[in-house]
C-alpha positions as a Markdown table, in Angstrom:
| # | Residue | x | y | z |
|---|---|---|---|---|
| 1 | Met | 18.4 | 61.3 | 55.4 |
| 2 | Val | 19.7 | 61.6 | 51.8 |
| 3 | Thr | 17.9 | 63.5 | 49.1 |
| 4 | Gly | 18.5 | 63.6 | 45.4 |
| 5 | Phe | 17.0 | 62.6 | 42.1 |
| 6 | Leu | 16.3 | 59.1 | 40.9 |
| 7 | Asp | 15.1 | 58.8 | 37.3 |
| 8 | Asn | 14.3 | 62.5 | 37.3 |
| 9 | Glu | 12.1 | 62.2 | 40.4 |
| 10 | Lys | 13.0 | 63.9 | 43.7 |
| 11 | Val | 13.5 | 61.3 | 46.4 |
| 12 | Ala | 14.4 | 61.2 | 50.1 |
| 13 | Phe | 15.8 | 58.1 | 51.8 |
| 14 | Phe | 15.6 | 57.8 | 55.6 |
| 15 | Met | 18.0 | 55.2 | 57.0 |
| 16 | Asn | 17.0 | 53.9 | 60.4 |
| 17 | His | 18.4 | 51.9 | 63.2 |
| 18 | Trp | 15.9 | 52.1 | 66.0 |
| 19 | Pro | 16.6 | 51.0 | 69.6 |
| 20 | Ser | 16.7 | 47.3 | 70.2 |
| 21 | Arg | 14.4 | 45.2 | 72.4 |
| 22 | Arg | 17.3 | 44.4 | 74.6 |
| 23 | Gly | 16.1 | 44.4 | 78.2 |
| 24 | Gly | 12.6 | 43.5 | 77.1 |
| 25 | Glu | 10.2 | 44.7 | 74.5 |
| 26 | Ala | 7.9 | 46.6 | 76.9 |
| 27 | Ile | 10.7 | 48.5 | 78.5 |
| 28 | Ser | 12.3 | 49.5 | 75.2 |
| 29 | Leu | 9.0 | 50.3 | 73.4 |
| 30 | Pro | 8.9 | 54.0 | 74.3 |
| 31 | Lys | 12.3 | 54.5 | 72.6 |
| 32 | Arg | 11.1 | 52.9 | 69.4 |
| 33 | Asn | 7.8 | 54.9 | 69.6 |
| 34 | Ala | 9.9 | 58.1 | 69.9 |
| 35 | Ala | 12.0 | 57.0 | 66.9 |
| 36 | Ala | 8.8 | 56.4 | 64.8 |
| 37 | Ala | 7.4 | 59.8 | 65.9 |
| 38 | Leu | 10.6 | 61.5 | 64.9 |
| 39 | Leu | 10.7 | 59.7 | 61.5 |
| 40 | Lys | 7.1 | 60.7 | 60.9 |
| 41 | Gln | 7.8 | 64.3 | 61.7 |
| 42 | Gln | 10.8 | 64.4 | 59.3 |
| 43 | Met | 8.8 | 62.7 | 56.5 |
| 44 | Asp | 5.8 | 65.0 | 57.0 |
| 45 | Ser | 8.2 | 68.0 | 56.8 |
| 46 | Ile | 9.5 | 66.9 | 53.5 |
| 47 | Arg | 6.0 | 66.2 | 52.2 |
| 48 | Ala | 4.9 | 69.7 | 53.3 |
| 49 | Ala | 7.8 | 71.3 | 51.5 |
| 50 | Asp | 7.4 | 69.3 | 48.3 |
| 51 | Pro | 4.5 | 66.8 | 48.1 |
| 52 | Ser | 6.0 | 65.3 | 44.9 |
| 53 | Thr | 9.1 | 64.0 | 46.7 |
| 54 | Lys | 9.1 | 60.2 | 46.9 |
| 55 | Leu | 9.9 | 59.1 | 50.5 |
| 56 | Phe | 11.6 | 55.8 | 51.5 |
| 57 | Ala | 12.2 | 54.7 | 55.1 |
| 58 | Met | 14.4 | 51.7 | 55.5 |
| 59 | Gly | 16.7 | 50.0 | 58.0 |
| 60 | Asp | 16.4 | 48.1 | 61.2 |
| 61 | Phe | 13.3 | 49.2 | 63.0 |
| 62 | Asn | 13.6 | 46.4 | 65.6 |
| 63 | Asp | 9.8 | 46.0 | 65.5 |
| 64 | Asp | 7.2 | 44.1 | 63.5 |
| 65 | Pro | 4.8 | 45.8 | 61.0 |
| 66 | Ile | 2.0 | 45.5 | 63.6 |
| 67 | Ser | 4.0 | 47.0 | 66.5 |
| 68 | Pro | 2.8 | 50.3 | 68.0 |
| 69 | Ser | 5.8 | 52.2 | 66.8 |
| 70 | Leu | 5.0 | 51.5 | 63.1 |
| 71 | Lys | 1.2 | 51.2 | 63.3 |
| 72 | Asn | 0.3 | 54.0 | 65.8 |
| 73 | His | 3.2 | 56.5 | 65.8 |
| 74 | Leu | 4.5 | 56.3 | 62.2 |
| 75 | Lys | 1.0 | 55.4 | 61.1 |
| 76 | Ala | 2.3 | 53.1 | 58.3 |
| 77 | Gln | -0.6 | 51.4 | 56.6 |
| 78 | Ala | -0.8 | 47.7 | 55.7 |
| 79 | Ser | -2.5 | 48.1 | 52.4 |
| 80 | Pro | -2.5 | 50.8 | 49.6 |
| 81 | Lys | -6.3 | 51.0 | 50.0 |
| 82 | Asp | -5.8 | 52.4 | 53.5 |
| 83 | Leu | -3.7 | 55.3 | 52.4 |
| 84 | Ser | -5.0 | 58.8 | 52.8 |
| 85 | Glu | -3.8 | 62.3 | 53.1 |
| 86 | Glu | -3.6 | 61.8 | 56.9 |
| 87 | Thr | -2.0 | 58.4 | 56.6 |
| 88 | Pro | 0.2 | 58.4 | 53.4 |
| 89 | Tyr | 2.9 | 55.9 | 54.4 |
| 90 | Leu | 2.7 | 52.3 | 53.3 |
| 91 | Asn | 4.5 | 49.5 | 55.2 |
| 92 | Leu | 5.8 | 47.2 | 52.4 |
| 93 | Met | 6.8 | 44.5 | 55.0 |
| 94 | Tyr | 3.3 | 43.9 | 56.2 |
| 95 | Pro | 2.3 | 41.4 | 53.5 |
| 96 | Leu | 5.5 | 39.4 | 54.2 |
| 97 | Tyr | 4.9 | 39.5 | 57.9 |
| 98 | Lys | 1.4 | 38.3 | 57.4 |
| 99 | Lys | 2.6 | 35.3 | 55.4 |
| 100 | Glu | 5.1 | 34.6 | 58.3 |
């Protein structure tokens, strides 16, 4: 994670490289779910300390936007209309995934 200021706004960037699907998606899924849960915990912690901080998570998640790691553990939403206080994270890759 890197924090700083961008255009006078506080930002935090989370760089990720989650476990691969090597050996099979089902076998490796718990590791990616754990990575998503840890990312959510860290992002939630930053939000709790300073809700005005803009958060960005990027990298190689080794999963699709509809995968349990992103959908159920990080709770990343597919659409801005689905955002709420409990689910504040938007998955910007979902529209591209949906278009294939």
